[in-house]
C-alpha positions as CSV (number, residue, x, y, z in Angstrom):
1,M,-44.4,-110.9,-10.4
2,K,-45.1,-111.7,-6.7
3,K,-48.5,-111.1,-5.1
4,N,-48.8,-107.5,-3.8
5,D,-45.8,-106.2,-5.8
6,L,-48.2,-103.6,-7.1
7,Q,-50.3,-101.9,-4.4
8,P,-52.8,-99.7,-6.2
9,W,-54.3,-98.5,-2.9
10,L,-51.1,-96.8,-1.9
11,H,-49.9,-93.4,-3.2
12,E,-47.4,-90.9,-1.9
13,Q,-47.7,-87.1,-2.0
14,W,-44.7,-85.3,-3.4
15,V,-43.7,-81.9,-4.6
16,L,-42.5,-82.6,-8.1
17,P,-40.5,-79.5,-9.3
18,Q,-41.1,-78.4,-12.9
19,E,-38.2,-79.0,-15.3
20,G,-35.5,-76.4,-14.9
21,N,-37.0,-74.7,-11.8
22,A,-34.0,-74.4,-9.5
23,D,-35.7,-71.9,-7.2
24,C,-38.4,-74.4,-6.3
25,V,-35.8,-77.1,-5.6
26,C,-33.8,-74.7,-3.4
27,A,-36.9,-73.8,-1.4
28,M,-37.7,-77.5,-0.9
29,E,-34.2,-78.2,0.3
30,D,-34.6,-75.4,2.9
31,V,-37.8,-77.0,4.2
32,L,-36.1,-80.4,4.4
33,E,-33.2,-78.8,6.4
34,V,-35.6,-77.5,8.9
35,D,-37.2,-80.9,9.4
36,T,-33.8,-82.4,10.2
37,R,-32.7,-79.9,12.9
38,P,-32.2,-81.3,16.3
39,Y,-34.8,-80.6,19.0
40,D,-34.4,-77.2,20.6
41,A,-36.7,-76.3,23.5
42,Q,-36.0,-72.6,23.0
43,R,-36.9,-72.7,19.3
44,P,-39.5,-75.4,18.7
45,V,-40.6,-76.2,15.2
46,V,-44.3,-75.8,14.7
47,C,-46.1,-77.5,11.8
48,L,-49.4,-76.3,10.4
49,D,-51.6,-78.2,8.1
50,E,-53.2,-76.5,5.1
51,A,-56.9,-75.8,5.1
52,S,-59.0,-78.4,3.4
53,T,-59.8,-77.5,-0.2
54,Q,-61.3,-79.3,-3.1
55,V,-58.8,-80.7,-5.6
56,V,-60.1,-80.3,-9.1
57,A,-57.2,-80.8,-11.5
58,D,-53.5,-81.9,-11.2
59,V,-50.9,-79.3,-12.4
60,T,-48.3,-82.0,-12.9
61,P,-49.3,-85.5,-14.0
62,P,-48.9,-88.2,-11.4
63,V,-46.0,-90.7,-11.6
64,P,-47.6,-94.2,-12.0
65,M,-46.8,-97.0,-9.6
66,Q,-44.1,-99.6,-10.2
67,P,-43.2,-102.8,-8.5
68,G,-42.0,-101.9,-5.0
69,Q,-42.9,-98.2,-5.3
70,P,-46.3,-96.7,-4.8
71,A,-47.8,-94.1,-7.2
72,R,-46.6,-90.5,-6.6
73,Q,-48.6,-87.4,-7.1
74,D,-47.7,-83.7,-6.7
75,C,-49.4,-81.7,-4.0
76,E,-50.0,-78.7,-6.3
77,Y,-53.4,-78.5,-7.9
78,E,-55.6,-76.2,-10.0
79,R,-59.0,-75.1,-8.7
């Protein structure tokens, strides 16, 4: 294994759909479609960040890192 193949300081935030939840996947694809629209000055896309909250517990367990791929964790959490 080469040096820095595993980078434990990196992680990516994902929305990991629950098994068999097609509605969630469909909604995520709609959001991705909005992000790929060409620029339109008459209808600009406005992005808002969520309010800062305390993350207490993960709903879906994170996917561990692998060589060449950082760890991935779901953005859904339980307070």
